[in-house]
C-alpha positions in Angstrom: -80.4 -61.5 41.8 -81.6 -63.3 44.9 -85.2 -64.3 44.3 -85.8 -64.8 48.1 -84.8 -61.1 48.9 -87.7 -58.9 50.0 -88.4 -56.1 47.4 -91.5 -54.9 49.1 -93.6 -53.0 48.3 -92.9 -54.6 44.9 -94.7 -58.0 44.5 -92.8 -61.1 43.5 -94.6 -61.1 40.1 -93.4 -57.6 39.4 -89.9 -58.5 40.4 -90.0 -61.6 38.2 -91.3 -59.6 35.2 -88.8 -56.9 35.6 -86.0 -59.4 35.3 -87.4 -61.1 32.3 -85.5 -60.9 29.0 -88.7 -60.1 27.0 -89.6 -56.5 26.6 -93.4 -57.2 26.7 -93.2 -58.8 30.2 -91.1 -55.9 31.5 -93.6 -53.5 30.1 -96.4 -55.3 32.0 -94.4 -55.0 35.2 -94.0 -51.3 34.5 -97.7 -50.9 34.3 -98.1 -52.6 37.6 -95.5 -50.3 39.2 -97.3 -47.3 37.8 -100.6 -48.5 39.3 -98.9 -49.1 42.6 -97.2 -45.7 42.8 -100.5 -43.9 41.9 -102.1 -45.5 45.0 -99.2 -44.2 47.1 -99.6 -40.8 45.7 -103.3 -40.9 46.4 -102.5 -41.8 50.0 -99.7 -39.2 50.1 -97.4 -42.0 51.2 -94.0 -40.4 50.3 -92.1 -43.0 52.3 -93.3 -45.9 50.1 -92.8 -43.8 47.0 -89.1 -43.2 47.9 -88.7 -46.8 48.8 -90.0 -48.0 45.4 -87.7 -45.5 43.5 -84.7 -46.6 45.7 -85.4 -50.2 45.1 -85.7 -49.8 41.3 -82.6 -47.7 41.3 -80.3 -49.7 43.5 -81.5 -53.3 42.9 -82.4 -53.0 39.2 -81.1 -50.0 37.3 -77.6 -50.4 38.8 -77.6 -54.2 38.8 -74.9 -56.3 37.2 -77.6 -58.2 35.2 -78.4 -56.5 31.9 -82.1 -57.6 31.9 -82.5 -56.3 35.5 -81.0 -52.9 34.4 -83.5 -52.7 31.6 -86.4 -53.5 34.0 -85.1 -50.9 36.4 -85.1 -48.2 33.7 -88.6 -48.9 32.5 -89.8 -49.1 36.2 -88.3 -45.6 36.9 -90.1 -44.2 33.9 -93.3 -45.7 35.1 -92.8 -44.1 38.5 -92.3 -40.7 36.9 -95.5 -41.1 34.9 -97.4 -42.1 38.0 -96.1 -39.2 40.0 -97.1 -36.6 37.4 -96.5 -33.0 38.5 -95.1 -34.3 41.8 -92.2 -36.0 40.0 -90.2 -32.8 40.5 -89.8 -33.8 44.2 -88.0 -37.0 43.3 -86.1 -35.9 40.1 -82.6 -36.4 41.5 -83.4 -40.0 42.5 -85.0 -40.7 39.2 -82.4 -39.1 36.9 -79.1 -40.2 38.4 -79.4 -44.0 37.8 -80.7 -43.3 34.3 -77.7 -41.1 33.4 -75.4 -43.8 34.8 -76.7 -46.2 32.2 -75.8 -43.7 29.4 -72.2 -45.1 29.9 -73.2 -48.7 29.6 -71.4 -50.8 27.0 -74.6 -52.3 25.7 -76.2 -50.1 23.0 -79.7 -51.5 23.7 -79.3 -50.5 27.3 -78.2 -47.0 26.3 -81.3 -46.7 24.1 -83.6 -47.8 26.9 -81.9 -45.3 29.3 -82.5 -42.6 26.7 -86.2 -43.7 26.4 -86.6 -43.7 30.2 -85.1 -40.2 30.6 -87.3 -38.9 27.8 -90.5 -40.0 29.7 -89.1 -38.6 33.0 -88.3 -35.2 31.4 -91.6 -35.1 29.5 -93.6 -35.4 32.7 -91.4 -33.0 34.8 -91.0 -30.3 32.1 -89.6 -27.1 33.7 -88.9 -28.9 36.9 -85.8 -30.5 35.3 -84.1 -27.1 34.7 -82.2 -27.2 38.0 -80.7 -30.5 36.7 -80.0 -29.1 33.2 -76.2 -29.3 33.4 -76.2 -33.0 34.1 -78.8 -33.6 31.4 -76.8 -31.6 28.9 -73.6 -33.4 29.8 -75.3 -36.8 29.3 -76.9 -35.7 26.0 -73.6 -34.4 24.7 -72.2 -37.9 25.1 -75.1 -39.6 23.4 -74.9 -37.1 20.5 -71.6 -38.8 19.6 -72.9 -42.3 20.1 -71.9 -44.7 17.3 -75.2 -46.6 17.4 -77.8 -44.9 15.2 -80.8 -46.0 17.4 -79.2 -44.4 20.5 -78.4 -41.3 18.5 -82.0 -41.1 17.2 -83.3 -41.4 20.7 -81.0 -38.8 22.0 -82.2 -36.4 19.3 -85.8 -36.8 20.5 -84.7 -36.1 24.0 -82.6 -33.1 22.9 -85.6 -31.5 21.0 -87.8 -32.0 24.1 -85.2 -30.4 26.3 -84.8 -27.4 23.9 -88.5 -26.9 23.9 -88.5 -26.7 27.7 -85.6 -24.2 27.8 -87.2 -22.1 25.2 -90.6 -21.8 27.0 -89.1 -21.3 30.4 -87.8 -18.1 32.1 -85.8 -19.9 34.8 -82.9 -21.1 32.8 -79.6 -20.7 34.7 -77.3 -19.3 32.0 -74.5 -18.4 34.5 -74.3 -22.0 35.7 -74.4 -23.4 32.2 -71.6 -21.3 30.6 -68.7 -23.2 32.3 -70.0 -26.5 31.0 -70.6 -25.1 27.5 -67.1 -23.6 27.5 -65.7 -27.1 28.3 -67.8 -29.0 25.8 -67.3 -26.6 23.0 -63.7 -27.9 22.5 -64.9 -31.4 21.6 -63.4 -32.8 18.4 -66.3 -35.1 17.6 -68.3 -33.7 14.7 -71.7 -34.9 16.2 -70.8 -33.3 19.6 -69.9 -30.1 17.8 -73.2 -30.2 15.9 -75.0 -30.7 19.2 -73.2 -27.7 20.8 -73.8 -25.4 17.9 -77.5 -26.3 17.9 -77.8 -25.4 21.5 -76.0 -22.1 21.1 -78.5 -21.2 18.3 -81.4 -22.0 20.5 -80.0 -20.0 23.4 -79.3 -17.1 21.1 -82.9 -17.1 19.9 -84.4 -16.9 23.3 -85.2 -13.2 24.1 -84.8 -13.6 27.8 -81.3 -15.1 27.5 -78.4 -12.6 26.8 -75.7 -14.9 25.5 -73.7 -11.9 24.2 -72.5 -11.1 27.6 -70.8 -14.5 27.7 -69.5 -14.5 24.1 -65.8 -14.1 25.2 -66.2 -17.5 27.0 -67.1 -19.4 23.9 -65.8 -17.3 20.9 -62.5 -19.2 20.7 -64.4 -22.6 20.6 -66.7 -21.3 17.9 -63.7 -20.5 15.7 -62.3 -23.9 16.4 -65.6 -25.6 15.3 -65.5 -23.3 12.2 -62.5 -25.3 11.0 -64.4 -28.6 11.1 -64.1 -30.9 8.1 -67.9 -31.2 7.8 -69.5 -28.7 5.5 -72.8 -28.8 7.4 -71.1 -28.0 10.7 -69.1 -25.2 9.2 -72.2 -23.8 7.8 -74.0 -23.9 11.1 -71.1 -22.3 12.8 -71.0 -19.5 10.2 -74.7 -18.9 10.9 -74.1 -18.7 14.7 -71.1 -16.3 14.3 -73.2 -14.2 11.9 -76.0 -13.9 14.4 -73.6 -12.9 17.1 -72.0 -10.2 14.8 -75.5 -8.8 14.0 -76.2 -8.6 17.7 -72.8 -6.8 18.3 -73.7 -4.2 15.7 -77.0 -3.6 17.3 -75.7 -3.2 20.9 -72.0 -2.2 20.7 -72.1 -0.5 24.0 -72.7 -3.8 25.9 -70.0 -5.7 24.0 -66.8 -6.7 25.8 -64.5 -5.9 22.8 -61.3 -5.9 24.8 -61.8 -9.5 26.1 -62.3 -10.8 22.6 -59.5 -8.9 20.8 -56.8 -11.4 21.5 -59.0 -14.3 20.4 -59.5 -12.6 17.0 -55.8 -11.9 16.7 -55.0 -15.6 17.1 -57.5 -16.8 14.6 -56.6 -14.0 12.0 -53.3 -15.9 11.7 -54.6 -19.4 11.1 -54.0 -21.2 7.8 -57.7 -22.0 7.3 -59.1 -19.5 4.8 -62.7 -19.5 6.2 -61.5 -19.0 9.8 -59.1 -16.3 8.8 -61.6 -14.5 6.7 -64.3 -14.7 9.4 -61.9 -13.5 12.1 -60.7 -10.7 9.9 -64.3 -9.5 9.3 -64.9 -9.5 13.0 -61.7 -7.6 13.5 -62.8 -5.0 11.0 -66.1 -4.5 12.8 -64.4 -4.4 16.2 -62.0 -1.7 15.1 -64.8 0.4 13.6 -67.2 -0.1 16.5 -64.9 0.0 19.5 -62.5 2.6 18.1 -59.7 3.5 20.5 -60.5 0.6 22.8 -58.6 -1.5 20.3 -55.4 0.6 20.4 -53.8 -1.4 23.2 -54.0 -4.5 20.9 -52.5 -2.7 17.9 -49.3 -4.8 18.0 -51.2 -8.1 17.9 -53.6 -6.8 15.2 -50.7 -5.7 13.0 -49.0 -9.0 13.5 -52.1 -10.7 12.1 -53.1 -8.1 9.5 -49.9 -7.1 7.8 -48.9 -10.5 6.3 -52.4 -10.7 4.7 -51.8 -7.6 2.7 -49.3 -9.5 0.5 -51.8 -12.1 -0.6 -52.2 -12.7 -4.3 -55.3 -10.9 -5.7 -55.8 -13.8 -8.2 -56.2 -16.5 -5.5 -59.3 -17.3 -3.5 -57.9 -15.5 -0.4 -58.1 -12.2 -2.1 -61.1 -11.4 0.1 -58.9 -11.7 3.1 -56.5 -9.2 1.7 -59.3 -6.7 1.1 -60.7 -7.0 4.6 -57.2 -6.9 6.1 -56.5 -3.7 4.2 -59.7 -2.1 5.7 -58.6 -3.2 9.2 -55.2 -1.7 8.6 -56.5 1.6 7.4 -59.1 1.8 10.2 -56.6 1.1 12.9 -54.2 3.7 11.4 -56.9 6.3 11.7 -57.2 5.7 15.4 -53.7 7.2 16.0 -54.0 11.0 16.4 -51.6 13.8 17.4 -53.2 13.6 20.9 -51.4 10.3 21.4 -48.0 12.1 21.3 -46.2 13.4 24.3 -46.6 17.0 25.4 -44.2 19.4 23.7 -42.0 19.7 26.8 -38.3 19.0 26.7 -37.0 16.3 29.0 -33.6 16.0 30.7 -31.2 13.9 28.6 -30.9 11.4 31.4 -34.7 10.6 31.2 -34.7 9.9 27.5 -35.0 6.2 27.6 -37.1 3.6 25.9 -40.8 4.4 26.4 -42.2 2.7 29.5 -45.1 0.4 28.9 -47.3 -0.7 31.8 -48.4 -3.7 29.8 -44.9 -5.2 29.8 -45.4 -6.3 33.4 -48.5 -8.3 32.5 -48.3 -12.0 31.9 -48.7 -13.3 28.4 -52.1 -14.7 27.4 -52.2 -18.4 28.4 -55.3 -19.3 26.4 -58.9 -18.4 26.1 -60.1 -21.6 27.6 -59.0 -25.1 28.5 -58.2 -27.0 25.4 -58.0 -23.8 23.4 -55.0 -22.2 21.7 -52.1 -20.9 23.7 -52.6 -17.3 22.6 -49.3 -16.9 20.8 -49.2 -15.1 17.5 -48.6 -17.4 14.5 -45.7 -16.1 12.5 -42.0 -15.7 12.6 -42.5 -12.4 14.4 -44.2 -13.9 17.4 -41.0 -14.5 19.4 -40.6 -11.9 21.9 -43.8 -10.1 21.0 -46.6 -10.3 23.6 -50.2 -9.4 22.9 -51.2 -6.5 25.0 -53.9 -7.0 27.6 -55.2 -3.8 29.3 -55.3 -3.8 33.0 -58.9 -2.9 33.2 -61.9 -3.3 31.0 -63.4 0.1 32.0 -63.7 2.7 29.4 -60.8 4.8 30.6 -58.7 7.1 28.4 -56.6 4.9 26.1 -52.9 5.6 26.1 -51.0 4.6 22.9 -47.8 2.6 23.7 -45.5 2.3 20.7 -43.0 -0.3 22.0 -44.9 -3.3 20.8 -46.1 -1.6 17.6 -42.6 -0.5 16.6 -41.2 -4.0 17.4 -43.8 -5.6 15.1 -43.1 -3.1 12.3 -39.4 -3.5 12.7 -39.6 -7.3 12.5 -41.8 -7.3 9.4 -39.6 -4.8 7.6 -36.4 -6.7 8.4 -37.8 -10.0 7.0 -36.8 -10.0 3.3 -39.3 -12.9 2.7 -42.3 -10.5 3.4 -44.2 -9.4 0.3 -44.0 -6.0 -1.2 -47.4 -4.8 -0.2 -46.7 -5.7 3.4 -43.5 -3.8 3.4 -45.2 -0.8 1.9 -47.9 -1.0 4.6 -45.2 -1.1 7.3 -43.5 2.0 5.9 -46.8 3.8 5.7 -47.3 3.0 9.4 -43.9 4.3 10.3 -44.5 7.5 8.3 -47.9 7.9 9.9 -46.5 7.5 13.4 -43.7 10.0 12.7 -46.3 12.5 11.5 -48.8 11.9 14.4 -46.6 11.1 17.3 -43.1 12.4 16.4 -41.8 12.8 20.0 -42.7 9.2 20.9 -41.3 7.8 17.7 -37.9 9.5 17.9 -37.3 7.3 21.0 -37.2 4.4 18.6 -35.4 6.0 15.7 -32.0 4.6 16.6 -33.4 1.0 16.4 -35.3 1.7 13.2 -32.6 3.7 11.3 -30.4 0.7 10.3 -33.3 -1.3 8.8 -34.6 1.8 7.0 -31.3 2.2 5.4 -31.1 -1.4 4.5 -34.6 -1.2 2.9 -33.1 1.1 0.3 -31.7 -2.0 -1.4 -35.2 -3.4 -1.9 -36.1 -4.5 -5.4 -39.4 -2.6 -5.5 -39.4 1.1 -6.5 -42.6 1.6 -4.5 -40.9 0.3 -1.3 -37.9 2.5 -1.8 -40.2 5.6 -2.3 -42.0 4.9 0.9 -38.8 4.2 2.7 -37.4 7.6 1.5 -40.5 9.3 2.7 -39.9 7.9 6.2 -36.2 8.8 6.2 -37.0 12.3 4.9 -39.5 12.8 7.7 -36.9 11.6 10.2 -34.3 14.0 8.8 -36.6 17.0 8.7 -38.9 16.7 11.7 -38.4 19.3 14.4 -38.8 16.6 17.0 -35.5 15.1 15.8 -33.5 18.2 16.8 -31.7 17.8 20.1 -29.0 19.8 21.9 -26.9 16.6 22.2 -27.7 14.2 19.4 -25.3 11.6 20.8 -23.6 9.1 18.5 -24.6 9.7 15.0 -24.9 6.0 14.0 -26.3 4.4 17.1 -24.9 1.0 18.3 -24.2 -0.5 14.9 -23.0 2.4 12.7 -20.3 4.6 14.0 -18.9 7.8 12.4 -15.2 7.8 11.8 -13.2 10.9 12.8 -12.8 11.8 9.2 -16.5 12.2 8.6 -18.7 15.2 9.0 -20.0 16.2 12.4 -23.2 17.9 13.1 -22.7 21.7 13.4 -24.9 22.4 16.4 -24.4 25.3 18.8 -23.4 22.9 21.5 -20.5 21.6 19.4 -19.0 24.9 18.4 -16.1 24.7 20.8 -15.5 21.1 19.8 -15.2 22.0 16.1 -12.8 24.7 16.8 -10.3 22.7 18.9 -6.9 22.1 17.4 -7.5 18.3 17.2 -10.5 18.6 15.0 -9.4 20.8 12.1 -10.3 18.0 9.7 -13.9 17.9 11.1 -14.7 21.6 10.4 -17.7 22.2 8.2 -17.9 25.1 5.8 -19.5 28.2 7.5 -22.5 28.0 5.2 -23.3 24.3 6.0 -27.1 24.1 6.4 -28.3 23.2 9.8 -31.2 20.7 9.9 -32.2 18.3 12.6 -29.8 16.0 14.3 -30.6 13.0 12.0 -30.2 14.8 8.7 -26.4 14.5 8.6 -26.6 11.0 10.1 -28.8 10.1 7.2 -26.5 11.7 4.6 -23.4 10.0 6.1 -24.9 6.6 6.3 -26.4 6.9 2.8 -23.0 7.6 1.3 -21.5 4.8 3.4 -24.1 2.4 2.0 -23.3 3.6 -1.6 -19.7 3.0 -0.8 -20.2 -0.6 0.4 -22.8 -1.5 -2.2 -21.6 -0.1 -5.6 -24.4 -2.0 -7.3 -26.9 0.1 -5.3 -25.2 3.3 -6.4 -25.2 2.3 -10.0 -28.7 1.0 -10.2 -30.7 3.0 -7.7 -28.3 5.8 -6.7 -29.7 8.5 -9.0 -33.3 7.5 -8.3 -32.7 7.7 -4.6 -31.0 11.1 -4.7 -33.6 12.6 -7.0 -36.4 11.6 -4.8 -34.6 13.0 -1.8 -34.3 16.3 -3.6 -38.1 16.3 -3.9 -38.7 15.3 -0.3 -36.0 17.5 1.3 -34.3 20.7 0.2 -32.1 19.9 -2.8 -29.5 22.5 -1.8 -29.1 20.9 1.6 -28.7 17.5 0.0 -25.9 18.6 -2.3 -24.3 20.8 0.3 -24.1 18.1 2.9 -22.9 15.4 0.5 -20.3 17.7 -0.9 -19.0 18.4 2.7 -18.9 14.7 3.5 -17.2 13.7 0.3 -14.5 16.3 0.9 -13.3 14.1 3.7 -13.8 10.8 2.0 -10.7 8.6 2.2 -11.7 6.3 -0.7 -10.9 8.6 -3.5 -12.1 6.3 -6.2 -15.6 6.1 -4.6 -15.5 9.9 -4.1 -14.8 10.4 -7.8 -17.6 8.0 -8.8 -20.0 9.7 -6.3 -19.2 13.2 -7.5 -19.7 12.1 -11.1 -23.1 10.7 -10.1 -24.1 13.8 -8.3 -22.9 16.0 -11.1 -25.0 14.0 -13.6 -28.1 14.4 -11.4 -27.4 18.1 -11.0 -27.2 18.6 -14.8 -29.9 16.3 -16.0 -32.7 16.0 -13.4 -35.9 18.0 -13.8 -36.2 18.0 -10.0 -33.1 20.2 -9.8 -34.2 22.9 -12.3 -34.3 25.6 -9.6 -31.0 24.6 -8.1 -29.3 24.8 -11.6 -30.7 28.3 -12.1 -29.3 29.4 -8.8 -25.9 28.1 -9.7 -26.1 29.5 -13.2 -26.7 33.0 -12.0 -24.8 33.0 -8.6 -26.8 36.1 -7.7 -27.2 35.3 -4.0 -24.7 34.7 -1.2 -26.2 31.3 -0.6 -25.7 30.2 -4.2 -22.1 31.5 -4.2 -21.4 29.6 -0.9 -23.0 26.5 -2.5 -20.7 26.7 -5.5 -17.7 27.0 -3.2 -18.8 23.9 -1.3 -19.5 21.9 -4.5 -16.3 23.0 -6.2 -14.1 21.7 -3.4 -15.7 18.2 -3.6 -16.1 18.2 -7.4 -12.3 18.4 -7.6 -12.3 14.7 -6.9 -13.2 14.3 -10.6 -11.6 16.6 -13.1 -14.3 16.5 -15.8 -17.1 17.1 -13.4 -15.2 20.2 -12.1 -15.1 21.5 -15.7 -18.9 20.9 -16.1 -19.6 22.7 -12.9 -17.6 25.7 -14.2 -19.6 25.5 -17.4 -22.9 25.5 -15.4 -21.8 28.5 -13.3 -20.4 30.3 -16.4 -16.8 30.4 -15.0 -15.4 29.8 -18.4 -11.9 31.2 -17.8 -11.4 28.9 -14.9 -12.7 26.0 -17.0 -10.1 26.8 -19.6 -7.4 26.9 -17.0 -8.4 23.5 -15.7 -8.5 22.0 -19.2 -5.0 23.3 -19.7 -3.8 21.3 -16.7 -5.4 18.1 -18.1 -2.4 17.6 -20.1 -0.4 16.7 -17.0 -3.0 14.0 -16.0 -2.9 10.4 -17.1 -5.5 10.1 -19.9 -7.3 6.9 -19.4 -10.3 5.4 -21.2 -12.6 6.3 -18.2 -11.3 9.9 -18.4 -12.0 10.1 -22.2 -15.4 8.5 -21.6 -16.3 11.3 -19.1 -15.2 14.0 -21.6 -17.3 12.3 -24.2 -20.3 12.4 -21.9 -19.6 16.1 -21.1 -19.7 16.9 -24.9 -23.0 15.1 -25.1 -24.4 17.2 -22.2 -23.3 20.4 -23.9 -25.6 19.5 -26.8 -28.5 19.0 -24.3 -31.2 21.7 -23.6 -29.6 22.3 -20.2 -26.7 24.1 -21.8 -28.8 26.1 -24.3 -27.6 29.3 -22.8 -24.0 28.2 -23.2 -24.4 27.5 -26.9 -26.1 30.9 -27.4 -23.1 32.6 -25.7 -21.0 31.2 -28.5 -22.5 34.0 -30.6 -20.9 36.6 -28.3 -17.3 35.7 -29.2 -15.8 38.9 -27.9 -17.2 38.6 -24.3 -16.8 34.9 -24.0 -13.4 34.1 -25.5 -12.5 31.6 -22.8 -15.7 29.6 -23.4 -14.6 29.0 -27.0 -11.0 28.2 -25.8 -12.4 25.7 -23.2 -14.4 24.0 -25.8 -11.5 23.8 -28.2 -9.5 22.4 -25.3 -12.0 19.6 -24.9 -11.8 19.1 -28.6 -8.1 18.7 -28.5 -8.4 16.1 -25.7 -10.7 13.9 -27.6 -9.6 11.3 -30.1 -11.2 11.2 -33.5 -14.6 9.9 -32.3 -18.3 10.8 -32.7 -18.0 13.2 -29.7 -15.0 14.9 -31.5 -17.1 15.3 -34.7 -20.1 16.6 -32.7 -18.1 19.3 -30.9 -16.1 20.1 -34.0 -19.3 20.8 -35.9 -20.6 23.0 -33.1 -17.4 25.1 -33.0 -17.5 25.5 -36.8 -20.8 27.3 -36.3 -19.2 30.0 -34.1 -19.4 33.3 -36.1 -16.7 35.7 -37.0 -16.6 38.4 -34.3 -16.0 41.2 -36.8 -19.4 40.4 -38.4 -21.2 40.8 -35.1 -20.2 44.4 -34.4 -23.4 46.5 -34.8 -22.5 49.6 -32.7 -19.9 52.3 -32.8 -16.7 51.4 -31.0 -16.6 54.7 -29.2 -20.0 54.1 -27.4 -19.6 54.5 -23.6 -19.9 51.3 -21.7 -21.8 50.8 -18.6 -19.6 51.5 -15.5 -18.4 48.6 -13.5 -20.5 47.6 -10.5 -18.8 46.4 -7.4 -20.0 44.3 -4.5 -18.7 42.9 -1.3 -18.7 39.2 -0.3 -19.4 38.9 3.4 -18.1 42.5 3.8 -14.5 41.4 3.3 -13.6 41.0 -0.3 -14.6 43.8 -2.8 -14.6 42.5 -6.3 -16.0 43.3 -9.8 -19.0 41.4 -10.8 -17.4 40.7 -14.1 -14.4 39.2 -12.4 -14.4 35.5 -11.5 -12.2 34.2 -8.7 -8.7 34.1 -10.0 -7.2 30.7 -9.7 -3.5 30.4 -10.0 -2.1 26.9 -10.0 1.3 26.5 -8.3 3.9 24.6 -10.3 3.5 21.4 -8.2 -0.3 21.5 -8.2 -0.7 18.2 -9.9 1.4 15.9 -7.8 1.9 12.3 -8.8 -1.1 10.1 -7.9 -0.3 8.1 -4.8 -3.1 5.6 -5.2 -5.9 4.7 -7.7 -8.7 7.2 -7.9 -6.5 10.0 -6.5 -7.6 13.5 -7.8 -6.3 17.0 -8.0 -7.2 19.7 -5.5 -6.6 23.2 -6.9 -6.0 26.0 -4.4 -7.3 29.5 -5.1 -4.8 32.2 -4.6 -3.5 35.3 -6.2 -4.6 38.9 -6.8 -7.5 40.0 -8.9 -5.9 41.7 -12.0 -8.9 44.0 -12.5 -9.1 45.8 -9.1 -5.9 44.9 -7.3 -7.8 43.5 -4.3 -7.1 40.2 -2.8 -9.1 37.5 -4.4 -11.1 35.1 -2.3 -9.4 32.0 -1.1 -11.0 28.5 -0.7 -10.6 28.9 3.0 -13.2 31.7 2.9 -16.8 31.3 1.9 -16.6 33.8 -0.9 -17.4 32.2 -4.3 -16.7 33.1 -7.9 -19.4 34.8 -9.9 -19.8 34.7 -13.6 -18.5 37.3 -16.0 -21.0 40.0 -17.1 -20.3 41.5 -20.5 -19.5 45.2 -20.7 -21.1 47.5 -23.2 -19.7 47.3 -26.7 -16.8 49.6 -27.2 -15.6 49.6 -23.6 -11.8 49.4 -23.1 -10.4 46.0 -22.5 -9.1 45.2 -19.0 -5.4 45.7 -18.3 
């Protein structure tokens, strides 16, 4: 510094002392400056005051010499003390050079700058609030200072500034928020602690409503919650807890929509504390905001669904519980009012559901330095988080495109846990119940993955999957005049498979080129997806024999509970009638037959077939019989079930022309075991009536003759030994008049005796050589009824055989 330079009104002694390296001499100079400035204030000489401040700032505080900078800082503090309440007029000139020294490399100088600013602020008090942002910016840097003395000094200044803000009503929160949003992303733990402490202070001030600006800082708060320091995490938890309490008190003033995406992002983090806190917030948002959260359903599900598969025994079990509540609460927001009106649309307009949110840009981040807004999982590719075009409380429209995409992605990922897959299937079922017309727009994309899920290892997953498929197959919303391709883009129906018998296809089914596609006249008509489901289910069984063996009976039994059992068997029988793989057809028929005879779920269906009292049951028997002929033994068992014993005997007589294999004998063995089961109790009791059921006994003896000397042979032989002598059973006079025969008409075309089963005459070449493995015989019904001379029903007609009803004792035998 040039000693000859004029620093007036500062005296040479003051200038010399300010440049001294000793603190005591600089302090003496500061007292002289204070005295000098007081005289100027008394004289109201503002020009000299400004000149003193400018000299201390430019020539000392911003000097290149360290001792001069120290003298300038203490001199500026002295000026502020001398000015008193008038210091507010010169705050800008006083504060700027001091803040510049905050960046000095010398820690002692930074400490003196902090001390000087403390004295300036202490005198000015509320007058410093217009300069709060620059003060806060400087303090945030000192909070992370490595020197403990500097840090201690900054803490004193920080407490003073907080007291001023707390007692003042002129704090500019709007101008402060951008700076707070920027500084909140600092990675320094001391800076983070400084930020959190200030947010706590601002939240505690009644006149400051920080809740309105929570969307600006929420993401940064969750970032700080992941800090390694326990104290900082605890402070951040307290801040977030206070905000959540405030939200619960004033939900009407909360900007839920602006914070939904932030929570979605942090619900997917790997930090347990952040994830649990974000999930708790999400739970409260869904319960408080209600349908306002619906546009964000896809993002919420992306975050919530994976948490449902967490292990209950681990520490993150709390996250699973909260996620489950979120999932259930969100599901309740979807109501039938979210579906489309029940008005048919032209076929040309049935396209993928339009979503106005698709045109919106993806979220780019909640703030500079924050996350990019993308959902953290393997499902995030191609899935954008919805952002509503307006924050106004307008009626919320549910768009299913994003939701279905998320559900589809989670269901198709085999690595996803069981509980997550169950939750996805519950969502799909709920959506099909509440919004069926919207959901059927997405059925073609969902159908293949739903079929694939039938191979899941969990029974619970398969049960829920079957519920969804059953709802698709039975919902009235799935019925269309033109169902289009049955299998969508990936699964096509071959020309040999069953087509849907809808009114619009009547002419197609009757054309000469489609004779093989005709369905039986009694084929049940359900919605357009029922037959698609049956066809694809059988195709899956055909391609995955392991699935058929392990889960096939379970799947079919559950479907019989969820849908109409008669429809299930009727449609499968029709499809199998045209199956080209005869070995699979034989295996499938055997499986269906076993289910029919043994499952408790099919008790009513068995009773219908046993009695054959209705036209529907007779038509069902005809349909089953045609397909059951793929397997000889199952055909016999069907005849036993329907009490067509004469025809069963005729079939067994033809078994001698078949190649008797081990598999064939095994099936006969199983049939013998079934005869001993409670299902065939009525059949065993009919063995007492030898006279009226001679062909039953003959059929059983025929099975006996087919069997080798095995346990099944012994079992059936012992049963037949119990058949009584018919002469001992005559208890009435032989001349007693029998009840007259009753006649009925099948479809008004074929009169027949109710005692008379359909007569089946087998032509000489009925059993042709088997051309390929698994080939089976197909008997054709023909001939004339020997009891009434009328033409018996043929298999081309829907008439079906009925069981033989015993005449009264003593009636003449038929001729």
